[in-house]
C-alpha distance (Angstrom), angle and dihedral (degrees) to the residues before:
residue distance angle dihedral
M1 . . .
R2 3.80 . .
D3 3.79 94.4 .
A4 3.80 91.7 44.2
V5 3.81 91.6 55.9
L6 3.79 93.3 47.7
Q7 3.79 93.0 47.2
R8 3.80 92.8 45.5
H9 3.80 91.0 59.5
H10 3.82 97.7 31.6
V11 3.81 90.2 -121.5
Q12 3.80 113.9 -162.1
A13 3.80 129.8 -175.4
M14 3.78 130.8 -162.7
G15 3.78 136.2 174.2
S16 3.78 128.1 33.6
G17 3.79 107.3 -122.7
G18 3.76 121.1 132.9
E19 3.79 96.3 -116.6
V20 3.81 117.4 73.0
I21 3.80 120.7 -141.0
V22 3.81 118.0 -169.9
L23 3.82 116.0 -157.0
A24 3.81 115.3 -156.6
H25 3.80 120.1 -169.3
G26 3.79 128.9 -139.0
F27 3.79 132.1 -115.1
G28 3.79 116.3 -57.5
C29 3.80 91.6 15.1
D30 3.79 137.9 87.4
Q31 3.77 138.7 -151.3
R32 3.83 92.7 -76.3
M33 3.80 89.6 75.3
W34 3.80 87.1 70.8
R35 3.82 94.9 53.7
H36 3.82 97.5 112.1
V37 3.80 94.4 41.7
A38 3.81 91.7 45.3
A39 3.80 93.3 50.4
D40 3.81 91.0 53.8
L41 3.81 97.4 43.7
S42 3.80 92.8 45.6
A43 3.81 89.7 67.2
D44 3.80 88.7 81.7
H45 3.81 106.2 4.9
R46 3.75 138.1 56.7
V47 3.80 103.8 -111.9
V48 3.81 122.0 -158.3
L49 3.79 122.7 -163.8
F50 3.79 130.5 -177.0
D51 3.80 142.4 167.5
H52 3.78 122.1 -117.1
M53 3.78 113.1 -124.7
G54 3.80 110.3 -75.0
C55 3.79 93.2 19.3
G56 3.79 131.8 99.2
R57 3.79 112.9 -25.6
S58 3.80 97.5 -19.3
D59 3.80 116.0 138.8
T60 3.80 101.6 -100.7
A61 3.81 91.0 -178.7
T62 3.81 86.6 79.5
W63 3.82 94.2 52.9
R64 3.79 120.0 114.7
P65 3.82 123.1 172.6
E66 3.80 92.5 -134.8
R67 3.83 89.6 53.2
Y68 3.81 90.1 57.6
A69 3.78 104.0 44.1
G70 3.82 96.0 138.8
L71 3.79 145.5 -6.8
A72 3.81 90.8 -80.6
D73 3.80 87.9 69.3
Y74 3.82 90.7 56.3
A75 3.81 87.5 48.0
N76 3.80 88.1 55.4
D77 3.81 88.0 55.9
V78 3.80 89.9 54.9
I79 3.79 90.0 50.5
D80 3.82 90.6 49.2
I81 3.81 90.5 51.4
L82 3.81 93.4 50.1
D83 3.81 91.6 45.9
A84 3.81 89.8 49.9
L85 3.80 91.4 50.8
A86 3.82 93.7 41.7
C87 3.78 88.0 -149.1
G88 3.80 105.7 127.9
P89 2.91 144.9 167.2
V90 3.80 90.6 55.5
T91 3.78 137.8 168.0
F92 3.79 104.1 -111.8
V93 3.81 117.0 -155.7
G94 3.80 112.1 -168.4
H95 3.78 125.7 -175.6
S96 3.81 118.3 -148.1
V97 3.82 109.9 -44.9
S98 3.80 90.6 12.9
S99 3.79 86.7 69.1
S100 3.81 88.1 63.3
I101 3.79 90.9 43.4
G102 3.80 90.2 51.0
L103 3.80 90.0 47.3
L104 3.80 91.4 56.3
A105 3.80 92.2 45.0
G106 3.80 90.4 48.8
I107 3.79 92.1 52.1
A108 3.81 92.1 48.4
R109 3.82 96.1 44.6
P110 3.81 110.3 13.8
E111 3.80 93.2 166.9
L112 3.81 89.6 70.2
F113 3.81 93.2 61.4
G114 3.78 129.4 64.2
R115 3.81 96.3 174.5
M116 3.77 139.9 -10.4
V117 3.77 133.5 -144.6
M118 3.79 114.9 -159.7
L119 3.80 111.0 -160.9
C120 3.82 113.7 -161.1
P121 3.82 92.0 -22.8
T122 3.77 129.5 -178.5
P123 3.81 125.5 -175.9
C124 3.81 91.2 -164.2
F125 3.80 130.6 11.7
I126 3.79 95.1 -159.8
N127 3.80 124.0 84.8
D128 3.79 118.1 -115.4
L129 3.78 99.7 -175.8
P130 2.94 136.6 -128.9
H131 3.81 92.5 13.3
Y132 3.81 101.0 42.0
Q133 3.80 136.7 23.1
G134 3.77 111.2 -164.3
G135 3.78 95.4 167.6
F136 3.82 101.2 -109.2
E137 3.76 137.8 72.4
R138 3.78 114.5 -132.7
A139 3.81 89.0 -113.0
D140 3.82 89.3 56.9
V141 3.80 91.2 54.6
M142 3.79 93.0 47.0
D143 3.81 89.5 50.0
L144 3.82 89.8 53.2
L145 3.80 91.7 50.7
E146 3.79 90.7 47.2
L147 3.81 90.1 51.4
M148 3.81 88.5 53.4
D149 3.79 88.8 54.5
R150 3.79 92.6 50.0
N151 3.78 102.3 39.5
M152 3.80 124.4 -2.6
N153 3.80 93.4 -169.4
A154 3.79 92.6 52.4
W155 3.80 89.6 49.5
A156 3.80 92.0 51.6
N157 3.81 91.8 45.1
F158 3.80 89.1 54.8
L159 3.80 99.5 42.1
A160 3.82 101.5 41.3
P161 3.83 98.6 65.8
V162 3.82 91.8 40.3
A163 3.80 91.3 53.8
M164 3.79 99.0 37.6
K165 3.82 102.5 43.6
N166 3.85 107.6 174.6
E167 3.81 90.2 114.7
D168 3.80 91.5 -175.0
R169 3.82 90.6 65.3
P170 3.82 106.9 59.8
E171 3.80 92.1 169.2
L172 3.80 89.5 71.3
R173 3.78 92.5 52.0
S174 3.80 89.7 47.8
E175 3.82 92.7 51.6
L176 3.79 92.5 50.4
Q177 3.80 91.9 44.3
Q178 3.80 91.8 53.5
S179 3.80 91.7 45.7
L180 3.80 92.0 53.0
C181 3.80 89.3 57.5
T182 3.80 96.3 45.6
G183 3.77 121.7 103.3
D184 3.77 138.1 24.4
P185 3.83 107.3 -26.3
V186 3.81 92.2 -147.6
I187 3.81 92.2 56.1
I188 3.81 93.2 41.8
R189 3.80 91.2 51.4
H190 3.80 91.4 48.0
F191 3.81 91.5 49.9
A192 3.82 90.1 47.7
Q193 3.80 89.5 57.1
Q194 3.80 90.7 54.2
V195 3.80 93.2 45.2
F196 3.79 104.2 45.0
L197 3.80 96.5 39.8
A198 3.81 95.7 42.7
D199 3.80 121.3 118.9
V200 3.80 116.5 -173.4
R201 3.82 96.8 157.4
A202 3.80 92.1 117.0
E203 3.81 89.4 57.7
L204 3.81 96.9 55.8
P205 3.85 96.6 87.7
K206 3.80 90.8 50.1
L207 3.80 96.0 66.2
Q208 3.81 110.2 103.3
V209 3.80 94.8 180.0
P210 3.84 118.5 99.6
A211 3.81 109.6 -107.9
L212 3.79 137.4 -170.6
I213 3.81 115.7 -147.9
L214 3.82 111.0 -153.7
Q215 3.81 107.6 -161.6
G216 3.82 121.2 -168.9
C217 3.80 122.9 -134.4
D218 3.82 97.3 -132.6
D219 3.79 107.2 23.1
A220 3.80 114.4 150.2
I221 3.82 91.0 -173.1
A222 3.82 98.6 49.7
P223 3.82 111.4 23.1
T224 3.79 123.9 -155.7
S225 3.80 91.3 -99.0
V226 3.80 89.8 66.7
G227 3.79 93.5 59.5
D228 3.79 90.9 48.2
Y229 3.80 90.9 50.2
M230 3.79 92.9 49.8
K231 3.80 93.0 48.3
A232 3.81 90.0 52.0
H233 3.82 92.6 51.4
M234 3.82 102.5 39.0
P235 3.81 111.0 76.3
L236 3.82 97.4 -158.6
S237 3.79 98.4 39.1
T238 3.80 134.1 120.7
L239 3.81 120.5 -158.6
Q240 3.80 119.7 -146.4
H241 3.80 119.1 -176.8
M242 3.81 110.5 -148.2
D243 3.78 124.9 -147.8
L244 3.81 87.1 -141.6
P245 3.82 122.6 111.0
G246 3.78 127.0 -135.2
H247 3.78 136.7 25.5
C248 3.82 96.8 -81.1
P249 3.83 108.7 55.2
H250 3.80 91.0 152.6
M251 3.81 86.2 67.0
S252 3.80 100.7 36.0
H253 3.82 99.0 35.8
P254 3.82 108.5 16.5
E255 3.82 96.5 157.6
E256 3.79 93.1 53.6
T257 3.81 91.0 44.4
V258 3.80 91.7 51.7
E259 3.80 91.7 49.4
L260 3.81 91.4 53.6
I261 3.81 90.4 49.9
R262 3.80 92.1 47.5
H263 3.81 92.1 47.8
Y264 3.81 90.0 54.9
L265 3.80 92.9 46.8
R266 3.82 91.2 50.5
A267 3.81 95.0 48.4
P268 3.83 116.0 107.7
G269 3.78 113.0 -99.3
H270 3.79 93.8 23.6
């Protein structure tokens, strides 16, 4: 069972420090997007990386649509991985949707998590005015999903530069664009449905694990209002505004991202 779980999600570990940090990638990505952050953190931590089902080198032969009906099912995968490794409590670092996945896992099994870092998180992409501004109208999200159905490459070509920013570094946009098109299109489309239509706002107050919210300064995917909303609804949270543009600072500015994570981990009470 243990080996099957680790193989299914292509779990990799590096470093030999006593504290375990789990890095969870966002939608359309895989564990390779963490490579610079992981290399730095592994100098004094044990770093664990994995691929969500349907991403990277995960075993897609085990995928079933009914098994992945919502983000809670991806949270169950995280729990299975941590149980298989027997390494809790860990520091869980989730990028984008993995922040929501980590949230749900932390509510279900809080003993597995010592702290969380939520990098560019959003509990809901869709606006619910006047109470919540997620950045997108529902029609915008449906248009994105429809574009995926029509032309995956066109969808990736549109989304990658919007998410990445950093226009002076086209190699980053190209890497994200290629990643968005990698993998089984049926599984990717199914995961997209779960991600972009998810709403875990009601779960935010239930998390009893300390969490750092890292909010970008120019993030078209998760606007500043999202970080403020999460801080107001998560009792044990800390909000840190980053002077880093785009939705993927771990790719565009890994050194700065690592320093923010380390600063939080060193702070008293964390």
